[in-house]
N, C-alpha and C positions, 0 to 999 in steps of 0.2 A: 883502249880505255873502256872501262865498264861503268854503267850507270845503274842506279837502283830502279827497281820496278815497284811503283807505288801500290800496285794491287797484288803483289806476289803472295801475300798472306791470306788473300780472300779465297773463298770456296770457288771451285770451277763447276759451272753448270753446262750441261749439254742441251742444246736447243736444236730441234730438227724442223726443217721447213724450207721451202724454196726461197731463193733470193727475193728481197722485197724492193730493191732499187738498184740503180746502176753501180753504186759502190759495192754493194753485197754481191752483185753478179761478177764484178771484177775480182773480188776477194775469194769467191767460191770456185773460181776456174782453175783447172790444171791446164796451163797453156800448152804443155807438151802433148797431152793426151786429148785435149779439147773436150774435156768432161767437166761437170760441175758437181761440187759437194753440196749436200743439203744439211750437213751437220756442223754446228758451231760449237766452239768451246768459249765460254763467256765468263768473265769475272766482272764484278760490279761493286760499287760503293754508293750508299744512299745517305743523303744529308737532308735534314728538315730545311725547308725553304724559309729563311728568315722573314719575319713579319707576316707569315701565313699560318702560324700556329700548327695544328695537326692537319691542316687542309692542303698543304703543299710540300712536295718533295723534289729534290734535285737528285737525279740518278746518273752516275757516270758509269758507262759500260766500255769494256775493252774486250774485243773478240776477234777470232779468226776461224776459218773453216777447216775442219779436219780433212786431211788428205788432199788439200788444195795445193797447187803450185802456181800462185798468181804472179802477174807482172809486178814489178817493183812499185808500181803506183797503188797497189792494193794488198800489201803484205798482211796488214791487220787493220782493224777499224776501231776508232775511239769515238764515242757518241755521248753527248750530254742531252738528257731528257728532263723536262719540267713537267711534273704530274700534279694535277689538281683533283682533290677528292670531290666526287659528285655522288652523293648518296652513299650507296654500298660499294661503289667501284671507283676506279681512278681513270681520269681522262688525260691523254697527252695534250698538254697546252702548247708546248713548243719543243723542238729538237734541233740540235746543232751537231753536224758531222765534223769532226776535227780533220785537219789536213791528213790525207791518206798516203801520200808519196813517201816511201822509205820509212813508214811508221811501223814500229815493232811493239811498243808498249808505252805506258804512261809513267813518267818518273816522279811526278808530284801531283797530288790531288788533295786539296785542303781548303777550308774556309778561313780567310784572313781579312782583317781590316787594313788593306794596303795603304790607304790614304790618311788613316787616322781620323776619319770623319764620322765614325760610328756606323758606316754602311759596310756590310760584309761582302767580300768578293770571293767567288769560287775560283781558285787558281788551279789550272791544269797545265802541266808541262809535259810535252811529248819528247820522245827520244829520237826524233827525226835526225837523220844523218845530214851532215853538211854544216856550213858555218852559220846559217840563219835559222837555227832551231828555235821555233817560237814558244813562248809561254802565253797561254790565253788566260785572261782574267775576265770574269763575267760579274757584273754588278748584280747584287741580290736584293736591291731595294724594291719596294712595291711601286 
């Protein structure tokens, strides 16, 4: 069974640098060779954060490491980042790493009013294998 990749049409960026946390370390590893990649292939989608005007963004990132052969717990990484404008630059206000085990891509990424209460939710659905594939919804109210 095949599922859509919500970020398939987005540009692919290459980002080079050492792993910044445990999840990236796991995703960057070639477990057979016991080496680590420093190069990521990244796709992203950016949404304005509701109720923050031009001062807030929600950024959804999906990436994996080039040449890596990681354990099934770190095939690919999905990350949600909340950015707040601070003068001329953006600060990371919060970040949330999606479940990594058996994760290949994101099937759905969109803003919806799920409860019909006027508060927008960011809906992110992963393609996790198995019967308990989660859909994450993040409330976007201030």
